Each structure stands twice: as structure tokens, then as C-alpha cells.
RODO-2510 file (C-alpha; in nm, 4 decimals, decimal comma):
residues 515
     n   res          X          Y          Z
     1     x     1,5237     0,1049    -0,4307
     2     x     1,3617     0,0803    -0,7811
     3     x     1,0750     0,2774    -0,9429
     4     x     0,7575     0,1047    -1,0411
     5     x     0,5383     0,1940    -1,3377
     6     x     0,2062     0,3191    -1,2146
     7     x    -0,0580     0,0490    -1,2006
     8     x    -0,2980    -0,0125    -1,4825
     9     x    -0,5835     0,1350    -1,2851
    10     x    -0,3930     0,4538    -1,1957
    11     x    -0,4860     0,7554    -1,4001
    12     x    -0,1835     0,9066    -1,5826
    13     x    -0,1001     1,2564    -1,4626
    14     x     0,1961     1,4410    -1,6002
    15     x     0,3232     1,8028    -1,5362
    16     x     0,5149     2,0601    -1,7275
    17     x     0,6794     2,2701    -1,4549
    18     x     0,8814     2,5660    -1,6054
    19     x     1,0466     2,8385    -1,3937
    20     x     0,9203     3,1945    -1,4963
    21     x     1,2719     3,3258    -1,5054
    22     x     1,2563     3,4129    -1,8693
    23     x     1,0930     3,3048    -2,1952
    24     x     1,0117     2,9463    -2,2707
    25     x     1,3031     2,7898    -2,4650
    26     x     1,2235     2,5594    -2,7570
    27     x     1,3683     2,2708    -2,5472
    28     x     1,1103     2,3476    -2,2807
    29     x     0,8433     2,3467    -2,5405
    30     x     0,9525     2,0031    -2,6589
    31     x     0,9264     1,8804    -2,2980
    32     x     0,5739     2,0164    -2,2758
    33     x     0,4882     1,8519    -2,6069
    34     x     0,6082     1,5077    -2,4981
    35     x     0,4156     1,5386    -2,1666
    36     x     0,1068     1,6456    -2,3570
    37     x     0,1236     1,3622    -2,6010
    38     x     0,1835     1,1096    -2,3326
    39     x    -0,1150     1,2464    -2,1299
    40     x    -0,3482     1,2354    -2,4328
    41     x    -0,2232     0,8909    -2,5491
    42     x    -0,3197     0,7478    -2,2104
    43     x    -0,6278     0,9565    -2,1511
    44     x    -0,4505     1,1297    -1,8747
    45     x    -0,4095     1,4832    -1,7418
    46     x    -0,1634     1,7470    -1,8527
    47     x    -0,0733     1,9902    -1,5655
    48     x     0,1025     2,3242    -1,5949
    49     x     0,2869     2,4225    -1,2751
    50     x     0,4920     2,7382    -1,2241
    51     x     0,8016     2,6744    -1,0214
    52     x     0,8556     3,0309    -0,9223
    53     x     1,0485     2,9838    -0,5973
    54     x     1,3706     3,1398    -0,7186
    55     x     1,2723     3,4945    -0,6487
    56     x     1,6082     3,6422    -0,7420
    57     x     1,5659     3,5278    -1,1000
    58     x     1,1918     3,5782    -1,1386
    59     x     1,1099     3,7758    -1,4453
    60     x     0,7919     3,9775    -1,4802
    61     x     0,5847     3,8698    -1,7795
    62     x     0,7532     3,5308    -1,8060
    63     x     0,4523     3,3350    -1,6679
    64     x     0,2161     3,4961    -1,9156
    65     x     0,4644     3,4300    -2,1970
    66     x     0,4836     3,0540    -2,1075
    67     x     0,1065     3,0284    -2,1052
    68     x     0,0653     3,2188    -2,4352
    69     x     0,3320     2,9992    -2,5971
    70     x     0,1565     2,6770    -2,4888
    71     x    -0,1777     2,7970    -2,6137
    72     x    -0,0341     2,9244    -2,9513
    73     x     0,0791     2,5712    -3,0356
    74     x    -0,2277     2,4192    -2,8931
    75     x    -0,0867     2,2475    -2,5852
    76     x    -0,3529     2,3674    -2,3522
    77     x    -0,3136     2,2424    -1,9952
    78     x    -0,6016     2,0607    -1,8188
    79     x    -0,4923     2,2137    -1,4856
    80     x    -0,2719     2,5086    -1,3932
    81     x    -0,2632     2,8812    -1,3293
    82     x    -0,5652     3,0252    -1,5117
    83     x    -0,6855     2,6769    -1,6142
    84     x    -0,8368     2,5522    -1,2807
    85     x    -0,7887     2,2145    -1,1184
    86     x    -0,8434     2,0518    -0,7758
    87     x    -0,4819     2,0306    -0,6776
    88     x    -0,3876     2,3985    -0,6714
    89     x    -0,2521     2,6395    -0,6232
    90     x    -0,0315     2,5810    -0,9141
    91     x     0,2277     2,8474    -0,8384
    92     x     0,4879     2,7275    -0,5856
    93     x     0,5148     3,0740    -0,4367
    94     x     0,1509     3,0207    -0,3122
    95     x     0,2351     2,6909    -0,1444
    96     x     0,5218     2,7945     0,0934
    97     x     0,3533     2,6694     0,4171
    98     x     0,3270     2,3236     0,2561
    99     x     0,7028     2,3029     0,1903
   100     x     0,7906     2,4245     0,5385
   101     x     0,5761     2,1541     0,6877
   102     x     0,7352     1,8815     0,4828
   103     x     1,0862     2,0112     0,5591
   104     x     0,9924     1,9965     0,9223
   105     x     0,8946     1,6376     0,8783
   106     x     1,2302     1,5503     0,7309
   107     x     1,3903     1,7207     1,0315
   108     x     1,1855     1,5166     1,2697
   109     x     1,2807     1,1914     1,1023
   110     x     1,6457     1,2752     1,1017
   111     x     1,6629     1,3049     0,7252
   112     x     1,7366     1,6701     0,7239
   113     x     1,9180     1,9274     0,9498
   114     x     1,9629     2,3002     1,0053
   115     x     2,2688     2,4690     0,8540
   116     x     2,3817     2,8285     0,9701
   117     x     2,6829     2,8646     0,7470
   118     x     2,7289     3,2113     0,5909
   119     x     2,8316     3,2648     0,2311
   120     x     3,1931     3,3464     0,3430
   121     x     3,2097     3,0181     0,5462
   122     x     3,0930     2,8155     0,2560
   123     x     3,3495     2,9727     0,0318
   124     x     3,6205     2,9041     0,2824
   125     x     3,5161     2,5341     0,2997
   126     x     3,5348     2,5055    -0,0813
   127     x     3,8770     2,6681    -0,0716
   128     x     4,0060     2,4173     0,1839
   129     x     3,8729     2,1321    -0,0266
   130     x     4,0437     2,2722    -0,3328
   131     x     4,3639     2,2945    -0,1439
   132     x     4,3290     1,9181    -0,0798
   133     x     4,3056     1,8553    -0,4454
   134     x     3,9242     1,7952    -0,4577
   135     x     3,8056     1,9655    -0,7786
   136     x     3,4348     1,9533    -0,7005
   137     x     3,3898     2,0370    -0,3323
   138     x     3,0569     1,9409    -0,1734
   139     x     2,8713     1,9915     0,1459
   140     x     2,8456     1,6264     0,2333
   141     x     2,9514     1,3498     0,4716
   142     x     3,3152     1,4577     0,4328
   143     x     3,2578     1,8277     0,5238
   144     x     2,9367     1,8667     0,7169
   145     x     3,0917     1,7883     1,0492
   146     x     3,3358     2,0802     1,0036
   147     x     3,0539     2,3328     0,9461
   148     x     2,8032     2,5252     1,1551
   149     x     2,4861     2,3118     1,1577
   150     x     2,2616     2,1185     1,3860
   151     x     2,4865     1,8135     1,3589
   152     x     2,7808     1,9967     1,5152
   153     x     2,5780     2,2157     1,7510
   154     x     2,3855     2,0929     2,0610
   155     x     2,0168     2,0940     2,0520
   156     x     2,0020     2,3935     2,2940
   157     x     2,2440     2,5851     2,0710
   158     x     2,0453     2,5067     1,7620
   159     x     1,7216     2,6284     1,9253
   160     x     1,8814     2,9310     2,0583
   161     x     2,0302     3,0350     1,7205
   162     x     1,6981     2,9794     1,5509
   163     x     1,5161     3,1780     1,8225
   164     x     1,7677     3,4738     1,7956
   165     x     1,6986     3,5033     1,4297
   166     x     2,0268     3,3744     1,2870
   167     x     1,9618     3,2902     0,9203
   168     x     1,9591     2,9192     0,8363
   169     x     1,8860     2,6720     0,5691
   170     x     1,7535     2,3188     0,5899
   171     x     1,9719     2,0561     0,4154
   172     x     1,8982     1,7002     0,3200
   173     x     2,1087     1,4480     0,5223
   174     x     2,2447     1,2055     0,2722
   175     x     2,3600     0,8772     0,4314
   176     x     2,6856     0,6939     0,3422
   177     x     2,7218     0,3627     0,1644
   178     x     2,3831     0,3404    -0,0022
   179     x     2,3065     0,2652    -0,3716
   180     x     2,0025     0,4348    -0,5206
   181     x     1,8642     0,2719    -0,8206
   182     x     1,5663     0,3471    -1,0463
   183     x     1,4397     0,2585    -1,3881
   184     x     1,4355     0,5415    -1,6337
   185     x     1,1992     0,4971    -1,9202
   186     x     1,4529     0,6411    -2,1674
   187     x     1,7867     0,5298    -2,0208
   188     x     1,7101     0,2003    -1,8491
   189     x     1,8502     0,1261    -1,5067
   190     x     2,0353     0,4164    -1,3476
   191     x     2,2176     0,4024    -1,0158
   192     x     2,3760     0,6521    -0,7791
   193     x     2,6118     0,5959    -0,4846
   194     x     2,5020     0,8128    -0,1915
   195     x     2,8735     0,8817    -0,1355
   196     x     2,8645     1,0891    -0,4530
   197     x     2,5614     1,3049    -0,3536
   198     x     2,5801     1,6291    -0,1613
   199     x     2,3458     1,7511     0,1123
   200     x     2,1224     1,9654    -0,1067
   201     x     1,9534     2,2721     0,0413
   202     x     1,5810     2,2123     0,0698
   203     x     1,4666     2,5276     0,2328
   204     x     1,6579     2,8525     0,1787
   205     x     1,7181     3,1245     0,4261
   206     x     1,4412     3,3401     0,2701
   207     x     1,1922     3,0660     0,3529
   208     x     1,1434     2,9615    -0,0073
   209     x     1,2034     2,5953    -0,1012
   210     x     1,4600     2,4829    -0,3604
   211     x     1,3529     2,2767    -0,6702
   212     x     1,4573     1,9569    -0,4959
   213     x     1,1994     1,9805    -0,2082
   214     x     0,9222     2,1674    -0,3908
   215     x     0,9016     1,9519    -0,6982
   216     x     0,8740     1,6162    -0,5204
   217     x     0,6237     1,7611    -0,2699
   218     x     0,4082     1,8912    -0,5520
   219     x     0,4434     1,5812    -0,7675
   220     x     0,3249     1,3751    -0,4747
   221     x     0,0346     1,5950    -0,3742
   222     x    -0,0752     1,6491    -0,7355
   223     x    -0,0663     1,2735    -0,7918
   224     x     0,1827     1,2975    -1,0801
   225     x     0,2432     0,9461    -1,2115
   226     x     0,5214     1,0170    -1,4719
   227     x     0,7956     1,2728    -1,4510
   228     x     0,9078     1,3512    -1,8089
   229     x     1,1779     1,6191    -1,8014
   230     x     1,5140     1,7151    -1,9392
   231     x     1,8270     1,5190    -1,8766
   232     x     1,9840     1,8096    -1,6794
   233     x     1,7753     1,6826    -1,3910
   234     x     1,8916     1,3256    -1,4188
   235     x     2,1896     1,3903    -1,1803
   236     x     1,9472     1,5168    -0,9043
   237     x     1,7161     1,2177    -0,9315
   238     x     1,9131     1,0331    -0,6710
   239     x     1,8318     1,3000    -0,4155
   240     x     1,4709     1,3073    -0,5201
   241     x     1,4367     0,9270    -0,4836
   242     x     1,6000     0,9493    -0,1404
   243     x     1,3342     1,1927    -0,0308
   244     x     1,0493     0,9983    -0,1716
   245     x     1,1797     0,7035     0,0326
   246     x     1,2267     0,9292     0,3390
   247     x     0,8648     1,0373     0,3183
   248     x     0,7521     0,6849     0,2472
   249     x     0,5890     0,7784    -0,0867
   250     x     0,5469     0,5851    -0,4005
   251     x     0,7785     0,6863    -0,6789
   252     x     0,6630     0,8156    -1,0123
   253     x     0,7971     0,6760    -1,3330
   254     x     1,0895     0,8787    -1,4643
   255     x     1,1858     0,9623    -1,8172
   256     x     1,4804     1,2009    -1,8817
   257     x     1,4748     1,3535    -2,2277
   258     x     1,7955     1,4018    -2,4432
   259     x     1,9380     1,7450    -2,5079
   260     x     1,8703     1,9589    -2,8097
   261     x     2,1991     2,0379    -2,9517
   262     x     2,3205     2,3411    -3,1523
   263     x     2,2880     2,3394    -3,5346
   264     x     2,6586     2,2397    -3,5548
   265     x     2,5911     1,9476    -3,3114
   266     x     2,8330     2,1002    -3,0526
   267     x     2,6762     2,1597    -2,7077
   268     x     2,3321     2,2341    -2,5792
   269     x     2,1142     2,4879    -2,7703
   270     x     2,0732     2,8016    -2,5697
   271     x     1,8952     3,1354    -2,6080
   272     x     2,2312     3,3004    -2,6976
   273     x     2,2492     3,0758    -3,0074
   274     x     1,9681     3,2809    -3,1686
   275     x     2,2197     3,5503    -3,2541
   276     x     2,5190     3,3187    -3,3176
   277     x     2,3375     3,1075    -3,5786
   278     x     2,0681     3,3604    -3,6814
   279     x     1,7806     3,1293    -3,5901
   280     x     1,4817     3,1498    -3,3579
   281     x     1,5017     2,9426    -3,0465
   282     x     1,1811     3,0674    -2,8726
   283     x     0,8159     2,9942    -2,9753
   284     x     0,7215     3,3669    -2,9409
   285     x     0,9169     3,6929    -2,9507
   286     x     1,0655     3,8153    -2,6262
   287     x     1,1834     4,1654    -2,5332
   288     x     1,3922     4,2265    -2,2178
   289     x     1,6820     4,4207    -2,0860
   290     x     1,9118     4,1478    -2,2229
   291     x     1,7831     4,1900    -2,5766
   292     x     1,5080     4,1259    -2,8211
   293     x     1,4489     3,7760    -2,9642
   294     x     1,2283     3,6716    -3,2558
   295     x     1,0071     3,3687    -3,2068
   296     x     0,9003     3,1014    -3,4456
   297     x     0,5473     3,2686    -3,4634
   298     x     0,6900     3,6073    -3,5687
   299     x     0,9212     3,4240    -3,8109
   300     x     0,6078     3,3019    -3,9922
   301     x     0,5879     2,9391    -3,8778
   302     x     0,2629     2,7547    -3,8343
   303     x     0,2277     2,6029    -3,4874
   304     x     0,1521     2,2525    -3,6239
   305     x     0,4703     2,2614    -3,8362
   306     x     0,6693     2,3593    -3,5227
   307     x     0,5192     2,0769    -3,3185
   308     x     0,5936     1,8194    -3,5900
   309     x     0,9596     1,9422    -3,6124
   310     x     0,9963     1,9214    -3,2385
   311     x     0,8461     1,5890    -3,2019
   312     x     1,1301     1,4448    -3,4066
   313     x     1,3961     1,6123    -3,1990
   314     x     1,4576     1,3058    -2,9846
   315     x     1,1679     1,0723    -3,0861
   316     x     1,1077     0,8571    -3,3850
   317     x     0,7976     0,6417    -3,4680
   318     x     1,0079     0,3742    -3,6174
   319     x     0,8513     0,4295    -3,9634
   320     x     0,9345     0,6292    -4,2746
   321     x     0,6523     0,8645    -4,2117
   322     x     0,7651     1,2233    -4,1207
   323     x     0,4462     1,4300    -4,1312
   324     x     0,2044     1,3928    -3,8469
   325     x    -0,0893     1,5939    -3,7315
   326     x    -0,1273     1,6374    -3,3588
   327     x    -0,3865     1,3501    -3,3335
   328     x    -0,1482     1,1357    -3,5352
   329     x     0,1399     1,2301    -3,3018
   330     x    -0,0759     1,1280    -2,9967
   331     x    -0,1665     0,7899    -3,1564
   332     x     0,1971     0,7070    -3,2453
   333     x     0,3872     0,8550    -2,9484
   334     x     0,5718     0,6267    -2,7074
   335     x     0,8260     0,7085    -2,4462
   336     x     1,0035     0,3858    -2,5419
   337     x     1,0912     0,5432    -2,8770
   338     x     1,2729     0,8475    -2,7300
   339     x     1,6416     0,8440    -2,8050
   340     x     1,9117     0,8711    -2,5382
   341     x     2,1444     1,0789    -2,7556
   342     x     2,1129     1,4574    -2,8203
   343     x     1,9169     1,5799    -3,1288
   344     x     2,0745     1,8468    -3,3582
   345     x     1,8636     2,1522    -3,4043
   346     x     1,8461     2,1603    -3,7920
   347     x     1,6687     2,4899    -3,8720
   348     x     1,6619     2,4074    -4,2466
   349     x     1,4563     2,0946    -4,1543
   350     x     1,2202     2,3170    -3,9617
   351     x     1,1736     2,5343    -4,2617
   352     x     1,1195     2,2293    -4,4790
   353     x     0,8396     2,1162    -4,2475
   354     x     0,6841     2,4611    -4,2499
   355     x     0,6858     2,4663    -4,6378
   356     x     0,4899     2,1454    -4,6361
   357     x     0,2380     2,2774    -4,3861
   358     x     0,2024     2,6118    -4,5735
   359     x     0,1124     2,4165    -4,8802
   360     x    -0,1375     2,1909    -4,7034
   361     x    -0,2927     2,4698    -4,4994
   362     x    -0,6442     2,5763    -4,5909
   363     x    -0,6076     2,8891    -4,8061
   364     x    -0,8454     3,1101    -4,6151
   365     x    -0,6766     3,0378    -4,2917
   366     x    -0,3280     3,0950    -4,4281
   367     x    -0,4385     3,4260    -4,5619
   368     x    -0,5678     3,5309    -4,2283
   369     x    -0,2335     3,4229    -4,0822
   370     x    -0,0557     3,6610    -4,3210
   371     x    -0,2834     3,9578    -4,2203
   372     x    -0,0797     4,0807    -3,9249
   373     x     0,2415     4,0726    -4,1346
   374     x     0,0769     4,2620    -4,4229
   375     x    -0,0460     4,5264    -4,1846
   376     x     0,2931     4,5515    -4,0042
   377     x     0,4583     4,6221    -4,3423
   378     x     0,2064     4,9097    -4,3974
   379     x     0,0405     4,7357    -4,6961
   380     x    -0,3163     4,7706    -4,7699
   381     x    -0,5153     4,4607    -4,6565
   382     x    -0,7591     4,3159    -4,8994
   383     x    -0,8491     3,9554    -4,8157
   384     x    -0,9223     3,8312    -5,1739
   385     x    -0,6181     4,0059    -5,3270
   386     x    -0,3839     3,8696    -5,0503
   387     x    -0,5461     3,5229    -5,0899
   388     x    -0,4580     3,5156    -5,4595
   389     x    -0,0972     3,6113    -5,3786
   390     x    -0,0765     3,3391    -5,1154
   391     x    -0,2121     3,0784    -5,3468
   392     x     0,0504     3,1657    -5,6116
   393     x     0,3501     3,1922    -5,3822
   394     x     0,3179     2,9369    -5,1125
   395     x     0,4644     2,6432    -5,3022
   396     x     0,8116     2,7869    -5,2757
   397     x     0,7758     2,9721    -4,9424
   398     x     0,9392     2,8508    -4,6170
   399     x     0,7441     3,0798    -4,3920
   400     x     0,4558     3,3221    -4,3795
   401     x     0,7128     3,6135    -4,3760
   402     x     0,8787     3,4483    -4,6786
   403     x     0,5578     3,4834    -4,8689
   404     x     0,5711     3,8627    -4,8341
   405     x     0,9413     3,8810    -4,9097
   406     x     0,9114     3,6776    -5,2169
   407     x     0,5910     3,8577    -5,3291
   408     x     0,6848     4,2174    -5,2249
   409     x     0,6165     4,3402    -5,5759
   410     x     0,2436     4,2642    -5,5260
   411     x     0,2328     4,5283    -5,2513
   412     x     0,4854     4,7930    -5,3545
   413     x     0,6503     4,9400    -5,6630
   414     x     0,9477     4,7653    -5,8020
   415     x     1,2720     4,9787    -5,7623
   416     x     1,5548     4,7365    -5,8631
   417     x     1,5856     4,5343    -6,1694
   418     x     1,8117     4,2356    -6,2645
   419     x     2,0842     4,4199    -6,4598
   420     x     2,2602     4,1028    -6,5820
   421     x     1,9572     3,9658    -6,7675
   422     x     1,8626     4,3133    -6,9091
   423     x     2,2220     4,3586    -7,0419
   424     x     2,1976     4,0285    -7,2200
   425     x     1,8331     4,0542    -7,3568
   426     x     1,7908     4,4319    -7,4270
   427     x     1,8968     4,5499    -7,7669
   428     x     1,7444     4,7580    -8,0485
   429     x     1,5577     4,4449    -8,1957
   430     x     1,4193     4,3240    -7,8615
   431     x     1,3275     4,6830    -7,7710
   432     x     1,1044     4,7176    -8,0643
   433     x     0,9391     4,3804    -8,0114
   434     x     0,9051     4,4557    -7,6570
   435     x     0,6973     4,7684    -7,7371
   436     x     0,4812     4,5621    -7,9636
   437     x     0,4134     4,2848    -7,7109
   438     x     0,3241     4,5646    -7,4554
   439     x     0,0680     4,7019    -7,7091
   440     x    -0,0717     4,3478    -7,7532
   441     x    -0,1135     4,3162    -7,3816
   442     x    -0,2855     4,6537    -7,3702
   443     x    -0,5551     4,5221    -7,6079
   444     x    -0,6454     4,2254    -7,3759
   445     x    -0,9895     4,2829    -7,2371
   446     x    -1,0298     3,9736    -7,0225
   447     x    -0,7169     4,0151    -6,8123
   448     x    -0,6765     3,6539    -6,7050
   449     x    -0,3925     3,4086    -6,7030
   450     x    -0,5180     3,2039    -6,9978
   451     x    -0,6009     3,4963    -7,2342
   452     x    -0,2808     3,6702    -7,1443
   453     x    -0,0689     3,3583    -7,2149
   454     x    -0,2606     3,3076    -7,5471
   455     x    -0,1946     3,6707    -7,6508
   456     x     0,1749     3,6755    -7,5750
   457     x     0,2282     3,3235    -7,7273
   458     x     0,0474     3,4238    -8,0415
   459     x     0,2722     3,7295    -8,0841
   460     x     0,5949     3,5292    -8,0190
   461     x     0,4914     3,2534    -8,2577
   462     x     0,3746     3,4752    -8,5402
   463     x     0,6970     3,6760    -8,5316
   464     x     0,9210     3,3702    -8,5162
   465     x     1,0594     3,4912    -8,1844
   466     x     1,1736     3,3095    -7,8693
   467     x     1,0006     3,3160    -7,5455
   468     x     1,3431     3,3035    -7,3671
   469     x     1,4262     3,6481    -7,5229
   470     x     1,1104     3,8317    -7,4095
   471     x     0,9404     3,6646    -7,1099
   472     x     1,2449     3,7451    -6,8826
   473     x     1,2080     4,1086    -6,9732
   474     x     0,8366     4,1146    -6,8960
   475     x     0,9028     3,9316    -6,5719
   476     x     1,1781     4,1798    -6,4663
   477     x     0,9531     4,4731    -6,5523
   478     x     0,6800     4,3405    -6,3187
   479     x     0,8884     4,1851    -6,0405
   480     x     1,2429     4,3065    -6,0783
   481     x     1,3716     3,9484    -6,0950
   482     x     1,4186     3,6964    -6,3742
   483     x     1,2762     3,4232    -6,1583
   484     x     0,9450     3,3534    -5,9893
   485     x     0,5988     3,1901    -6,0289
   486     x     0,3911     3,1847    -6,3422
   487     x     0,4255     3,5245    -6,5133
   488     x     0,0764     3,5392    -6,6555
   489     x    -0,0762     3,4712    -6,3121
   490     x     0,1284     3,7514    -6,1833
   491     x    -0,0258     3,9795    -6,4410
   492     x    -0,3736     3,8610    -6,3558
   493     x    -0,3272     3,9327    -5,9877
   494     x    -0,1623     4,2650    -6,0374
   495     x    -0,4381     4,3776    -6,2771
   496     x    -0,4305     4,5493    -6,6109
   497     x    -0,3650     4,9079    -6,4833
   498     x    -0,0658     4,8161    -6,2683
   499     x     0,0781     4,5841    -6,5299
   500     x     0,0616     4,8401    -6,8013
   501     x     0,2046     5,1104    -6,5839
   502     x     0,5005     4,8936    -6,4950
   503     x     0,5633     4,7618    -6,8470
   504     x     0,5564     5,1199    -6,9945
   505     x     0,7657     5,2649    -6,7251
   506     x     1,0528     5,0152    -6,7679
   507     x     1,1213     5,0868    -7,1355
   508     x     1,3257     5,4034    -7,0639
   509     x     1,4719     5,2377    -6,7477
   510     x     1,6024     4,9391    -6,9564
   511     x     1,7350     5,1782    -7,2111
   512     x     1,9403     5,3690    -6,9436
   513     x     2,0675     5,0494    -6,7982
   514     x     2,2355     4,9279    -7,1241
   515     x     2,3371     5,2700    -7,2472
***
């Protein structure tokens, strides 16, 4: 039993099928990205499907979050909830009758059976198996004939129990002694012994299907040609292939993606790691009873930088090139270049990508991106003023938020000054020359970078002084720090009134600091 790659004339259709049980994790976003790139590369269709059959874990607002996250990064589905499409509905909770009918078909062909076991009886079975030394008890060929199901009951008993309303599930009947093989586009040939597989529940007692039934029914009916998903589903693929075979359906092509690992390389990255490592692991912010999580968007990342970073978490084009636009990613992407091994989530690399994109971004757009952060801080919004700040600071910034943190002095008064530099540079001689250079700056009429530089340089040179003794003091007076971008450009942006106010104000402050 081996998969076949869809024929050349078969239109590529892929799906991203998250469960709305919480926010979209960054690993899920990477899965969506790879599906999107593959669809676009092959002129195919990218489907969004909400697998919302786990009602106990369903979380209000999660579906909208997932959709918003995809649209923020530009991975807009061709079909899905809110996007249309001829194979809907695209929420599994709206397709329950379909799953029941296909579960009934498996019952009729002898590939599934009714099970009436209670939770207590299932626990008792596991306990008995543990006592036998079996560390991973399963409901399978070795235990099913000791349980309450339609294989151990007569037909009349089974019908009677169903008629009287005794809760039941429908389980897949896995045969003994079979080997299930398929070709995974990432991992090569994979095989399972049916003796190692359990009888998965297909239809739960509440009438809702499990993932195992619903996903293959939907993939078949939605004509999905390639299933590109996380490696956590690899172990279930044997069950899925058995069901495809039971229905007599053609298999899609499978590709199971490697894990995204924690920054230390130890274990799978999870939502909890946001607090542990102080990093975002979600595309957008999320607030719930279990806590608040910052997203990459709120952290000041550009969506194209995030996508470029994610693309390389498990995929490599085979060249030295590291920066790709989305069209370039589409052109270069190939499933065959996806790695089998996990990829470490290196947040410093993500910031490195974002710095590059901030510098390449069109300045007007980047200024607008900063607007919401400026307003949140309570700063006055003036497009041209903020644009000049962005143009000056973005070379060293790693995020949009970083622009504001580095350039806070453009929007509020400086309250702290670098005491170490002041203690070294401020003395009676420098104080007197500082007053003089402040007076020189006051006389400048065209308050621009070039004229300011010429004025201060002329004073320094004519007095036989050193730039290293006075520019740090001027910089600290204006910004609080001895480091930063071009001092005279800072002066130009702040404007003459604000510059003179800060320079004059700091003379007695510096005096007190070294007294």
C-alpha cells in the first residue's frame, strides 16, 4: 500500500486545518506558509479548514484570531470560512451528518465497530495491561475481545443497547499482520505494522468525529492532493491510510514537517516558552484566562520579515541567499528541500531579519506602521516628524517598537543622564567652553545638520579643542546617552527651540552631578 504523487493533470489543492482551541502558534503559521508556497508554486488552491470538532477545548475568538493572523502575514486562503469556495462548509462542526454517514459505511464493510465501554471500564483495562508489564496499553486486537463492543455482543444486543440510548463510540477495526507503507515527501518510505496500531475512536459519544475520521473525509471530499502537516501526525498516518484503503479512495501525497525546537534546542517550542525565554511565539497578541501573550506584530515585526524567518525553519533553498520576498519564496520553494530534523527557534535571527526589512521598507509605509505604537505611548502624532525619526534610527533598530525605545528622546523630555561620561568630561574648563558652544548653536539661523556641524566644528577647531571632549556632552544633554545616531541630525529633527532648552537646562544638572 504506497501513496502516489497526484497526476500531472490533477490540480494541486492543499489545506491548512487548525483547531480553534487557542491562538495560532508560530509552528502552525509555518505549516500554513509551506502549504501556501506550495499551492502558489503549482498554481494550486490554498484552503483554510477549521477542525472544530473538539467541543471541550473550543475557545471563543480562536477562529477569528487564526483568520486575522493569516491575513496579517498575507497568507490569504482561496477557500475557507469567510472566503467562499465550492467544497464547504469549511467548519467541521457544520459537516456532522457527513461524518456519521461515512462512519456508517465503515461499519457496513466491517472496518469499524460499536464500543460501549465507560470511562471507568477503559481505565480498568489499562490498569490490567499495566499489571501485565505493558507500558502503553491500547484498545486493539489484544484487548478488544475483553471489552463491551459489537465484536463481543450479539447483533441483537448491540441493536438493543443502541436503541435504549446507551452511549457508544465507533472505533476503527485494525486488522492483524498487515504492513502499511507510504512515501513521505520529507522522510522517504515510512511503514507501520498494523499490530502496533490501536483501534482509534472515529465517532465520539457526543456524535462528533475525531480528527482521524473527519480529516480524511474532508480531504477526500475537498479534493486535497497534498497533505503538508506537522510531524506529530506522522504516527497517525498508518490509521489514515488504512481508512483511505477501506473507502477505496486515492491517497493524497504526504509531507510531515520537522518540529520547531526551543531556543536552546531542547524539545518542541510551545506557547509556555514565551515566558520562559522572553520571546513571542504567536503572530498576534492573545489574551485569555491562562494569560496574555505578546505577538510578533505587537513586538514590532514586519510580516514579510517573519515569513522569511519562518521559511528557513526547516527549509533551505540550497543557495547562500537568505533574503526572499514572498514571490521569490514561491519561486524557490520545494518540499524536497525540507529537512527531516528539527529547527531551532533562534529569536536573535528573527530580529536580524527584521532589521534588514526595516531598512529596506519604504519609509512612508514604515512610518505608518509606527503610528499605532506612537499613539499607544501617548505621544503626539505628526507624520513628517515621525518619518524623520524613523529615517534616522531604523539602521540600528531590530523592531518597530525598538525604534521608539531607542528614540524616546524625540517624543519626551530626557530625565536621566550618563553619569560616567559626565564625571569624566565635565570640569571648569569644559563647562566654560560648553557654554560658549551653546551660544554658538543659538546663533545658527538655518537649523540643519550641515550648518550645525559647520558651526560646532568651527568653534572646536578655532579653540584648539577636541571633539571627543564636547560632542559627548552635547549628545547626553539631548538624549541622555553618550551613544546614538548622528548628533547634528538629532538637533535638526528636534528643532532649535527644543535643542536650546535642553542644552541650557543641563548646565546646572551637570554641575550638580559632579559636585
